[in-house]
GUZABA-125581 format. One line per field, with one value per residue (C-alpha): residue in one letter; x, y, z; residue number from 1. Coordinates in steps of 0.5 Angstrom, whole numbers, plus 500, padded with zeros to 3 digits. Each point is the difference from the previous one (the first is absolute). Layout:
N
residuo <- (A_...) .
px <- (X_...) .
py <- (Y_...) .
pz <- (Z_...) .
num <- (NUM_...) .
! end
This chain:
449
residuo <- (M_R_S_I_I_L_I_V_L_D_C_V_R_A_D_H_V_S_A_Y_G_Y_A_R_P_T_T_P_T_I_D_A_L_A_K_H_G_T_R_W_T_H_A_Y_S_P_S_S_W_T_K_P_S_V_S_S_L_L_T_G_L_Y_P_S_A_H_G_V_F_K_G_V_K_S_R_R_N_D_I_D_T_K_T_D_A_L_M_T_S_T_P_T_L_A_E_A_L_T_N_A_G_W_R_C_G_A_F_L_N_N_A_Q_L_G_E_Y_T_N_I_N_R_G_F_D_T_Y_V_P_N_G_G_K_V_D_K_L_L_A_Q_F_E_A_W_L_K_T_E_S_N_R_P_T_F_A_Y_L_H_F_L_E_A_H_W_P_Y_R_P_R_R_R_H_M_K_Q_F_G_G_D_R_D_T_N_C_Y_R_D_F_S_A_K_D_Y_G_K_L_R_R_E_M_T_K_G_G_K_V_L_S_A_S_E_L_T_D_M_V_D_M_Y_D_G_A_I_R_R_L_D_G_K_I_K_L_V_R_A_M_L_D_E_V_G_M_L_D_E_A_T_I_V_V_T_A_D_H_G_E_E_L_N_E_H_G_S_I_G_H_G_Q_D_L_S_Q_V_L_T_H_V_P_L_V_I_S_S_P_Q_H_N_M_G_N_Q_I_S_Q_P_V_S_L_A_E_L_T_P_T_L_L_D_I_A_D_V_A_C_P_W_S_R_G_N_L_F_Q_Q_S_P_P_R_E_P_V_C_A_E_L_L_V_G_R_R_Y_E_Q_S_L_W_D_K_E_W_K_I_V_R_S_Y_Q_L_T_A_D_E_H_E_N_I_N_S_S_P_R_A_T_L_L_A_Q_Q_S_P_E_S_I_K_L_F_N_L_N_I_D_P_Q_G_A_T_N_L_A_D_Q_T_N_A_Q_P_K_L_H_E_M_I_K_K_L_D_D_W_W_S_A_C_T_P_Q_Y_D_Q_N_K_P_I_Q_V_T_V_N_N_D_I_V_Q_R_L_R_D_L_G_Y_I_D) .
px <- (262_507_505_506_502_507_500_507_500_506_506_496_504_498_501_494_495_496_500_507_499_501_496_497_493_503_497_493_498_507_500_492_504_505_495_496_506_508_505_507_504_507_499_506_499_506_502_499_497_494_503_505_494_494_504_502_492_498_504_503_507_506_503_506_495_495_506_496_505_500_496_499_505_500_504_495_504_500_497_499_498_501_499_500_493_497_503_494_503_499_492_495_494_495_503_499_493_498_502_496_494_501_497_507_499_505_498_506_503_507_505_505_495_499_499_508_500_497_497_494_501_494_495_493_500_506_498_507_498_493_501_498_497_492_502_503_495_495_504_500_493_497_506_497_494_501_501_498_500_507_504_504_507_501_506_498_507_498_505_497_505_505_502_497_496_493_496_493_499_495_505_506_495_499_508_500_503_498_500_499_505_506_506_500_493_503_506_500_503_506_501_500_505_505_499_502_506_502_499_504_506_500_497_493_498_493_498_494_495_501_501_493_497_502_499_493_499_502_495_495_502_499_494_497_502_497_494_501_500_494_497_503_497_493_501_502_494_495_501_501_507_502_498_505_505_507_502_508_503_506_506_505_505_500_502_506_498_506_502_506_502_496_493_496_503_504_507_501_498_497_495_494_502_499_496_492_493_498_493_495_494_496_495_505_504_499_498_504_506_508_506_506_505_503_498_501_495_503_496_494_500_500_495_495_500_499_494_498_502_504_507_506_506_504_503_500_496_492_500_496_504_503_505_507_503_499_504_503_497_504_500_505_501_504_501_505_507_498_496_498_497_496_497_496_500_495_503_507_500_507_501_506_503_504_502_501_504_497_500_497_494_499_499_497_494_504_503_502_501_506_505_498_501_506_503_499_500_493_501_496_497_494_497_494_496_493_497_504_501_493_502_507_503_507_504_504_504_507_497_505_494_496_505_497_494_503_504_493_497_504_501_492_500_506_496_494_503_504_493_496_500_499_493_501_503_507_501_494_501_496_500_494_499_496_495_500_493_503_507_495_495_507_503_493_500_508_504_503_503) .
py <- (389_498_502_499_501_501_499_501_499_504_496_493_495_492_497_504_499_493_498_500_495_505_497_506_501_507_500_496_504_500_493_500_503_495_494_504_501_500_500_501_496_503_507_506_507_503_505_500_507_503_505_496_494_503_504_492_499_504_501_492_502_499_506_499_501_505_504_501_498_506_502_507_503_507_504_505_506_497_505_495_492_496_493_495_499_496_503_503_495_494_497_498_495_506_503_494_499_507_500_495_503_498_505_499_502_500_502_499_502_500_506_495_501_507_504_501_492_500_494_504_500_497_501_505_500_500_501_499_502_496_500_494_494_502_507_497_495_506_503_493_499_507_500_492_503_505_498_493_498_499_495_502_498_504_499_500_501_499_502_497_494_505_502_503_495_502_494_499_497_495_498_500_496_495_498_500_507_506_507_504_496_500_503_503_503_507_499_506_499_503_495_495_503_502_492_497_506_497_492_502_503_494_504_496_494_497_496_495_503_507_495_497_507_503_493_500_508_497_495_503_507_493_499_507_500_494_501_507_495_497_507_501_494_504_505_497_496_507_502_493_499_495_494_502_503_498_501_500_500_501_504_504_498_495_503_497_499_498_494_504_504_506_502_503_500_502_498_494_494_495_495_503_507_498_494_503_497_500_498_501_499_501_497_498_495_494_499_497_500_501_501_499_503_505_507_508_505_503_495_503_505_496_495_506_502_493_499_507_499_505_499_500_504_496_493_497_494_499_498_494_498_493_496_503_504_505_506_501_502_506_506_506_504_507_501_506_499_492_497_493_495_493_495_494_493_495_498_505_507_504_506_505_506_506_506_506_506_507_501_493_501_507_497_493_502_501_493_497_493_502_504_494_494_502_502_492_501_498_502_494_494_496_493_497_494_502_493_498_508_503_507_500_499_496_502_495_504_497_493_495_497_506_503_497_503_507_500_499_505_505_498_501_507_502_499_503_506_501_500_505_506_506_502_508_505_501_507_502_502_496_504_503_505_497_506_501_498_492_502_501_493_496_503_498_493_499_500_507_502) .
pz <- (060_500_506_503_507_502_508_503_508_502_505_499_500_497_506_504_496_501_493_501_506_505_507_501_496_497_493_499_494_498_501_496_494_500_500_494_496_499_506_499_506_498_498_501_500_495_507_507_500_498_494_495_502_498_494_498_501_495_494_500_501_506_502_496_495_502_504_507_505_505_505_503_504_504_505_503_498_492_496_494_501_494_498_495_495_494_494_495_495_505_497_506_501_501_494_496_502_500_492_500_502_507_506_505_507_506_507_505_506_500_500_496_494_499_493_501_498_493_502_499_492_496_507_499_507_504_508_503_507_500_509_504_497_500_498_494_498_500_495_496_500_498_494_499_499_495_492_502_493_499_501_506_504_508_503_508_504_508_506_506_500_501_506_504_500_501_502_503_506_498_495_505_505_494_501_508_501_503_497_505_505_493_502_492_501_500_496_494_493_503_506_496_496_506_502_494_500_507_498_494_505_504_506_501_499_500_506_499_502_496_494_501_502_493_496_503_497_493_500_502_495_495_502_500_493_497_502_496_494_501_500_494_496_504_496_493_501_501_494_496_499_504_496_494_505_500_507_503_506_502_504_499_504_507_507_504_507_504_495_499_506_496_499_494_493_495_503_496_495_506_498_505_497_492_501_499_499_493_499_493_499_493_496_496_504_503_507_506_496_503_496_505_494_502_497_500_502_494_496_502_494_495_504_500_493_498_504_497_493_499_496_505_499_504_498_508_500_503_508_496_497_503_495_498_499_505_502_506_506_504_505_500_506_500_508_502_495_500_494_501_495_500_496_501_496_503_507_499_501_500_503_498_502_499_503_495_500_500_493_499_504_497_493_502_496_493_500_507_496_496_506_504_496_498_507_501_508_503_508_502_496_504_497_504_498_502_499_507_503_498_503_497_507_498_494_497_495_505_500_494_499_498_495_493_502_502_493_497_504_498_493_499_505_495_494_503_502_493_497_504_495_503_496_502_495_504_497_504_508_504_507_502_507_505_503_507_501_498_505_505_499_499_506_505_497_503_493_502_506) .
num <- (1_2_3_4_5_6_7_8_9_10_11_12_13_14_15_16_17_18_19_20_21_22_23_24_25_26_27_28_29_30_31_32_33_34_35_36_37_38_39_40_41_42_43_44_45_46_47_48_49_50_51_52_53_54_55_56_57_58_59_60_61_62_63_64_65_66_67_68_69_70_71_72_73_74_75_76_77_78_79_80_81_82_83_84_85_86_87_88_89_90_91_92_93_94_95_96_97_98_99_100_101_102_103_104_105_106_107_108_109_110_111_112_113_114_115_116_117_118_119_120_121_122_123_124_125_126_127_128_129_130_131_132_133_134_135_136_137_138_139_140_141_142_143_144_145_146_147_148_149_150_151_152_153_154_155_156_157_158_159_160_161_162_163_164_165_166_167_168_169_170_171_172_173_174_175_176_177_178_179_180_181_182_183_184_185_186_187_188_189_190_191_192_193_194_195_196_197_198_199_200_201_202_203_204_205_206_207_208_209_210_211_212_213_214_215_216_217_218_219_220_221_222_223_224_225_226_227_228_229_230_231_232_233_234_235_236_237_238_239_240_241_242_243_244_245_246_247_248_249_250_251_252_253_254_255_256_257_258_259_260_261_262_263_264_265_266_267_268_269_270_271_272_273_274_275_276_277_278_279_280_281_282_283_284_285_286_287_288_289_290_291_292_293_294_295_296_297_298_299_300_301_302_303_304_305_306_307_308_309_310_311_312_313_314_315_316_317_318_319_320_321_322_323_324_325_326_327_328_329_330_331_332_333_334_335_336_337_338_339_340_341_342_343_344_345_346_347_348_349_350_351_352_353_354_355_356_357_358_359_360_361_362_363_364_365_366_367_368_369_370_371_372_373_374_375_376_377_378_379_380_381_382_383_384_385_386_387_388_389_390_391_392_393_394_395_396_397_398_399_400_401_402_403_404_405_406_407_408_409_410_411_412_413_414_415_416_417_418_419_420_421_422_423_424_425_426_427_428_429_430_431_432_433_434_435_436_437_438_439_440_441_442_443_444_445_446_447_448_449) .
! end
């Protein structure tokens, strides 16, 4: 029986995956999938944190089209905590598959993806608080064994590479680290959140040994998760689904490890936060294929519908399509009142940011393009040549010889943004109230003070 298993590894950046050239053997299972499937060397997340990124991944739309930009913000004395959510009129991958007779289940452990987001639409089983990876996989396995006579789509979202990193001792030892003497062994998510705020304010700089300890914990956590992907394959094999299974492994975003004096994610659209692994192992496609064309995870929905032989309501292209014309590869982010957008074109990348007024921030879900394009005053524009500067460390926007390329990239970004039509009903409210349990879980993760 056909199945599509989408595995999203929270916070896993491409350059810490051994299939992408990382020196440490962090991902032997992913490496094997890449060897027998297709690997995209330049896949980019549509944002640098979970909620807008996954909304794009499951709708095939960018944030300016699906309208999900904002996180959950709460003060301890607030009565109601509100955030944005997908409109019911926005079609989703799971809805398209369900309407075609597939059974769809999601097993997650991320408070950013609760049912309040409306991302659950189309899933007959949606477990947003599945717990740690072993508990989550036990629930997935039990579900997998029911109704196995129907084509199956499962979305698994693992949080273990998110802070606080919790690798096994054996994985730390494999990379020369010692979990018991690591300076972050007792760090909670709140401790990481506090450290991040101190670094952002300039009051804390990581020493070489502190950074080494953090990378050891992060890499060990990735290695642990890679073993869980192997377990997923074993579960599929047990129920007779492995031979016809399409397995997708990717990440919702990356993780900064002091590259720009910070840690974590969601602060900008830098390479370490947007360049993610993407591997698809499918009986329908060639073994060992590698695609270097830049692609967006927003293209995953139409690709999976094509694999499932289900009609796609989106015009966006297929990830396996290499010949032009291809749609631009972009990303968007809203941090406070700063709106940032980026576009990749082969080895070039442009990043543009705007400082919003209070009214623009409040109404960004309605139509940010009309307001900001008329404003014609970006706060900053950065240009990078990733061929010679893979992490985007050197801004070329002010260099004389880069001006023709800069203007070309600005034009491409303007054209994409103007064409990014909202798919939601602007006459309906898209603000939802978040319950106190979700607020507390996000507070426990260090996202809310």
